[in-house]
Residue frames as a rotation matrix with the C-alpha (Angstrom) as fourth column:
UNK 1
0.691 -0.246 0.680 -109.90
-0.616 0.293 0.731 61.11
-0.379 -0.924 0.051 -22.68
UNK 2
0.062 -0.745 -0.664 -106.68
-0.727 0.422 -0.542 59.15
0.684 0.516 -0.516 -22.90
UNK 3
0.401 0.026 -0.916 -105.64
0.338 0.925 0.174 55.95
0.852 -0.379 0.362 -21.21
UNK 4
-0.643 -0.713 -0.281 -103.39
0.544 -0.167 -0.822 57.87
0.539 -0.681 0.495 -18.79
UNK 5
-0.609 0.518 0.601 -106.29
-0.630 -0.776 0.031 60.16
0.482 -0.359 0.799 -17.88
UNK 6
0.460 0.806 -0.374 -108.45
-0.418 0.567 0.710 57.12
0.784 -0.170 0.597 -17.18
UNK 7
0.060 -0.531 -0.845 -105.72
0.641 0.670 -0.375 55.57
0.765 -0.519 0.380 -15.05
UNK 8
-0.872 -0.389 0.298 -105.23
0.078 -0.710 -0.700 58.83
0.484 -0.587 0.649 -13.12
UNK 9
-0.125 0.902 0.412 -108.99
-0.801 -0.337 0.495 58.97
0.586 -0.268 0.765 -12.42
UNK 10
0.578 0.328 -0.747 -108.92
0.027 0.907 0.419 55.35
0.816 -0.262 0.516 -11.21
UNK 11
-0.337 -0.816 -0.469 -105.90
0.606 0.194 -0.772 56.02
0.721 -0.544 0.429 -8.96
UNK 12
-0.521 0.118 0.845 -107.62
-0.431 -0.891 -0.141 58.93
0.737 -0.438 0.515 -7.22
UNK 13
0.622 0.772 -0.133 -109.81
-0.330 0.412 0.849 56.44
0.710 -0.485 0.511 -5.34
UNK 14
0.438 -0.533 -0.724 -106.77
0.705 0.703 -0.091 54.85
0.557 -0.471 0.684 -3.72
UNK 15
-0.673 -0.730 0.118 -105.44
0.536 -0.591 -0.602 58.25
0.509 -0.342 0.790 -2.61
UNK 16
0.128 0.781 0.612 -108.64
-0.321 -0.551 0.770 59.13
0.938 -0.295 0.181 -0.78
UNK 17
-0.799 -0.532 0.280 -107.73
-0.395 0.113 -0.912 59.15
0.454 -0.839 -0.300 2.93
UNK 18
-0.176 0.822 0.541 -111.35
-0.963 -0.029 -0.268 58.56
-0.205 -0.568 0.797 3.97
UNK 19
0.660 0.431 -0.614 -111.33
-0.609 0.787 -0.101 55.15
0.440 0.441 0.782 2.20
UNK 20
0.819 -0.278 0.502 -108.38
-0.357 0.440 0.824 53.99
-0.450 -0.854 0.261 4.31
UNK 21
0.780 -0.571 0.256 -105.75
0.612 0.606 -0.508 53.25
0.135 0.553 0.822 1.68
UNK 22
0.016 -0.778 0.628 -103.74
0.499 -0.538 -0.679 56.46
0.867 0.324 0.379 1.98
UNK 23
0.571 0.089 -0.816 -102.45
0.794 -0.311 0.522 58.74
-0.208 -0.946 -0.248 4.70
UNK 24
0.940 -0.279 0.197 -100.75
-0.217 -0.933 -0.289 62.10
0.264 0.229 -0.937 5.09
UNK 25
0.440 -0.886 -0.148 -96.97
0.891 0.411 0.191 62.00
-0.109 -0.216 0.970 4.89
UNK 26
0.900 -0.152 -0.408 -94.77
-0.083 -0.980 0.182 64.98
-0.427 -0.130 -0.895 5.62
UNK 27
0.383 -0.794 0.472 -91.87
0.923 0.317 -0.215 65.75
0.021 0.519 0.855 3.32
UNK 28
-0.567 -0.760 -0.317 -89.54
0.765 -0.629 0.137 68.69
-0.304 -0.165 0.938 2.64
UNK 29
-0.903 0.234 0.360 -92.22
0.045 -0.783 0.621 70.68
0.427 0.577 0.697 0.80
UNK 30
-0.388 0.804 0.451 -95.10
-0.921 -0.355 -0.160 69.95
0.031 -0.478 0.878 3.17
UNK 31
-0.399 0.366 0.841 -97.72
-0.293 0.818 -0.496 67.25
-0.869 -0.444 -0.219 3.51
UNK 32
-0.495 0.286 -0.821 -98.78
-0.823 0.150 0.548 64.94
0.279 0.946 0.161 0.67
UNK 33
0.498 0.688 0.527 -101.14
-0.738 0.656 -0.159 61.98
-0.455 -0.310 0.835 0.46
UNK 34
-0.337 -0.673 -0.658 -99.38
-0.858 0.508 -0.081 58.65
0.388 0.537 -0.749 -0.05
UNK 35
0.842 0.492 -0.219 -99.83
-0.395 0.841 0.370 54.93
0.366 -0.225 0.903 0.39
UNK 36
-0.080 -0.883 0.462 -97.40
-0.993 0.030 -0.114 53.46
0.087 -0.468 -0.879 2.93
UNK 37
0.876 0.249 -0.412 -96.38
-0.248 0.967 0.058 49.80
0.413 0.051 0.909 2.91
UNK 38
0.016 -0.877 0.480 -93.87
-0.994 -0.064 -0.084 48.31
0.104 -0.476 -0.873 5.35
UNK 39
0.859 0.381 -0.342 -94.01
-0.390 0.920 0.045 44.64
0.332 0.095 0.939 4.46
UNK 40
0.210 -0.745 0.633 -91.72
-0.661 0.369 0.653 42.16
-0.720 -0.556 -0.415 6.14
UNK 41
0.727 -0.032 -0.685 -89.73
-0.595 0.467 -0.654 40.13
0.341 0.884 0.320 3.62
UNK 42
0.204 -0.719 0.665 -87.53
-0.590 0.452 0.670 37.10
-0.781 -0.529 -0.331 4.03
UNK 43
0.661 -0.126 -0.740 -85.48
-0.610 0.484 -0.627 34.95
0.437 0.866 0.243 1.67
UNK 44
0.595 -0.448 0.667 -83.40
-0.398 0.557 0.729 31.91
-0.698 -0.699 0.153 2.36
UNK 45
0.705 -0.427 -0.567 -80.58
-0.524 0.225 -0.821 31.53
0.478 0.876 -0.066 -0.19
UNK 46
-0.143 -0.840 -0.524 -78.13
-0.180 0.542 -0.821 28.75
0.973 -0.023 -0.229 0.63
UNK 47
0.237 0.394 -0.888 -79.98
0.687 0.579 0.440 27.93
0.687 -0.714 -0.133 3.88
UNK 48
-0.768 -0.418 -0.486 -79.20
0.636 -0.588 -0.500 31.34
-0.076 -0.693 0.717 5.46
UNK 49
0.265 0.964 0.013 -82.26
0.964 -0.265 -0.002 33.36
0.002 0.013 -1.000 6.40
UNK 50
-0.917 -0.394 0.062 -82.18
0.396 -0.918 0.035 37.04
0.043 0.057 0.997 5.39
UNK 51
0.040 0.999 -0.027 -85.14
0.958 -0.030 0.285 39.02
0.283 -0.037 -0.958 6.66
UNK 52
-0.786 -0.234 -0.572 -86.24
0.460 -0.840 -0.287 42.58
-0.413 -0.489 0.768 7.25
UNK 53
0.303 0.897 -0.322 -88.75
0.452 -0.432 -0.780 45.30
-0.839 0.091 -0.536 6.53
UNK 54
-0.676 -0.416 0.608 -88.97
0.730 -0.267 0.629 46.93
-0.099 0.869 0.484 3.12
UNK 55
0.007 0.740 -0.672 -90.76
0.477 -0.594 -0.648 50.25
-0.879 -0.316 -0.357 3.61
UNK 56
-0.793 -0.157 0.589 -92.09
0.602 -0.357 0.714 51.94
0.098 0.921 0.378 0.51
UNK 57
-0.184 0.814 -0.551 -94.54
0.084 -0.545 -0.834 54.72
-0.979 -0.200 0.032 -0.32
UNK 58
-0.430 0.197 0.881 -96.56
0.903 0.076 0.424 55.28
0.017 0.977 -0.211 -3.44
UNK 59
-0.312 0.358 -0.880 -97.47
0.115 -0.905 -0.409 58.79
-0.943 -0.229 0.241 -4.48
UNK 60
0.788 0.451 0.420 -99.15
0.522 -0.126 -0.844 60.30
-0.328 0.884 -0.334 -7.45
UNK 61
0.130 -0.840 0.527 -96.51
0.950 -0.047 -0.309 61.68
0.285 0.541 0.792 -9.81
UNK 62
0.347 0.046 0.937 -97.26
0.114 -0.993 0.007 65.32
0.931 0.105 -0.350 -8.91
UNK 63
0.850 0.020 0.527 -96.41
-0.501 -0.279 0.819 64.57
0.163 -0.960 -0.228 -5.25
UNK 64
0.736 -0.578 -0.353 -93.24
0.477 0.812 -0.336 62.54
0.481 0.079 0.873 -5.88
UNK 65
0.822 -0.561 -0.097 -90.22
-0.189 -0.430 0.883 63.00
-0.537 -0.707 -0.460 -3.64
UNK 66
0.561 -0.731 -0.389 -86.55
-0.575 -0.006 -0.818 62.93
0.595 0.682 -0.424 -4.66
UNK 67
0.496 -0.512 -0.701 -83.84
0.618 0.776 -0.129 60.53
0.610 -0.369 0.701 -3.57
UNK 68
-0.637 -0.770 -0.044 -82.27
0.521 -0.389 -0.760 61.87
0.568 -0.507 0.649 -0.37
UNK 69
-0.204 0.645 0.737 -85.46
-0.509 -0.713 0.483 63.55
0.836 -0.277 0.473 0.88
UNK 70
-0.991 0.011 -0.131 -86.53
0.120 0.481 -0.868 62.88
0.054 -0.877 -0.478 4.46
UNK 71
-0.218 0.974 0.067 -90.19
-0.356 -0.143 0.924 62.00
0.909 0.178 0.377 5.00
UNK 72
-0.874 0.041 0.483 -92.09
-0.471 0.169 -0.866 61.50
-0.117 -0.985 -0.128 8.25
UNK 73
-0.190 0.797 -0.573 -94.65
-0.358 0.488 0.796 58.70
0.914 0.356 0.193 8.44
UNK 74
0.710 0.575 -0.406 -96.50
0.177 0.413 0.893 58.03
0.681 -0.706 0.192 11.71
UNK 75
0.897 -0.371 0.239 -93.82
-0.423 -0.569 0.705 59.99
-0.126 -0.734 -0.668 13.63
UNK 76
0.395 -0.800 0.452 -90.97
0.435 0.596 0.675 57.93
-0.809 -0.071 0.584 12.14
UNK 77
0.436 -0.338 -0.834 -88.39
-0.684 -0.727 -0.063 59.57
-0.585 0.598 -0.548 9.86
UNK 78
0.484 -0.268 0.833 -87.31
0.558 0.828 -0.057 57.82
-0.675 0.492 0.550 6.67
UNK 79
-0.268 -0.586 -0.765 -84.90
-0.463 -0.618 0.636 58.72
-0.845 0.525 -0.106 3.89
UNK 80
0.864 0.499 -0.075 -86.00
-0.269 0.329 -0.905 58.20
-0.427 0.802 0.419 0.28
UNK 81
-0.086 -0.959 0.270 -83.25
-0.193 0.282 0.940 56.00
-0.977 0.029 -0.209 -1.24
UNK 82
-0.910 -0.181 0.373 -84.77
0.310 0.301 0.902 55.21
-0.276 0.936 -0.218 -4.63
UNK 83
-0.172 0.850 -0.497 -87.48
-0.479 -0.513 -0.712 56.78
-0.861 0.116 0.495 -6.76
UNK 84
-0.874 -0.086 0.479 -89.26
0.287 0.705 0.649 54.62
-0.394 0.704 -0.591 -9.35
UNK 85
-0.347 0.788 -0.508 -91.84
-0.810 -0.525 -0.261 56.28
-0.472 0.321 0.821 -11.64
UNK 86
-0.248 0.332 0.910 -94.26
0.162 0.941 -0.299 53.65
-0.955 0.074 -0.287 -12.91
UNK 87
-0.998 -0.067 -0.002 -95.21
0.014 -0.232 0.973 55.51
-0.066 0.970 0.233 -16.09
UNK 88
-0.390 0.920 -0.021 -98.90
0.610 0.275 0.743 55.24
0.689 0.277 -0.669 -15.08
UNK 89
0.277 0.545 0.791 -99.34
-0.099 -0.803 0.588 58.26
0.956 -0.241 -0.169 -12.81
UNK 90
0.999 0.030 0.043 -97.66
-0.047 0.130 0.990 56.86
0.024 -0.991 0.131 -9.69
UNK 91
0.112 -0.994 -0.018 -94.16
-0.535 -0.045 -0.844 56.90
0.838 0.104 -0.536 -8.26
UNK 92
0.861 0.058 -0.505 -92.81
0.322 0.707 0.630 54.27
0.393 -0.705 0.590 -5.90
UNK 93
0.313 -0.752 0.580 -90.27
-0.707 -0.593 -0.386 55.38
0.634 -0.289 -0.717 -3.28
UNK 94
0.369 -0.304 -0.878 -87.99
0.556 0.829 -0.053 52.92
0.744 -0.469 0.475 -1.49
UNK 95
0.626 -0.034 0.779 -87.27
-0.516 -0.767 0.381 54.08
0.584 -0.641 -0.498 2.06
UNK 96
-0.117 -0.622 -0.774 -84.75
0.585 0.587 -0.560 53.47
0.802 -0.519 0.295 4.83
UNK 97
0.704 0.322 -0.633 -84.92
0.710 -0.346 0.614 54.61
-0.022 -0.881 -0.472 8.45
UNK 98
0.564 -0.478 0.673 -83.30
-0.010 -0.819 -0.574 58.02
0.826 0.317 -0.467 8.79
């Protein structure tokens, strides 16, 4: 066993839909299991409030999408605008409404 194998085994728990962390997401090649996060963020530089949602998904590397792909999450279409491999078996995808 290697460290990356151990990490991959640990990640599999988070990608178990029955445990409530992950959900099915439809992409160009079909359905994959991913973790969706649509946190609201706000910053206030120079006393001007800038706020909005920052939707991302996390997938295991084998299920990663490409920039420009359209994915459907809970009946809402998003475009993948940035793909960020973590180097530890996961890929983070920044999304924008399609």
